[in-house]
C-alpha angles and dihedrals in degrees: 000000000000117000116227122175134185109235140179116231106241093213100050106010093237118149119237140160115255110205099191088153090056096029092169089061095047122116090238091067092072089073115068113211131192119224090255093050091047090051090049092055095039088056092060104035133040100195140044120296130208115259091251094058091042088056091046092050091046087055091044092053093047091049090053091050090049090049091051094052091048086051092054095049090048091048090051090056092040091243131136113251116244091244142046130246 
């Protein structure tokens, strides 16, 4: 019998249904994550998140990665990056 459970997202407090017993039907499966994105999220949260927060954290991770690449290029040319840490 599939296990479904009502959860509260630890990031935004939204209620959602976790379908760990039918993981392919779970709302989290709508967000595709790389191993690096998954590790970034797991380093911050211990429990399931709603799909909206997963998507926002995916974007946040990729924004951080982009900014780090820009910082390295600017540092190479001894310039100040266009944004703060």
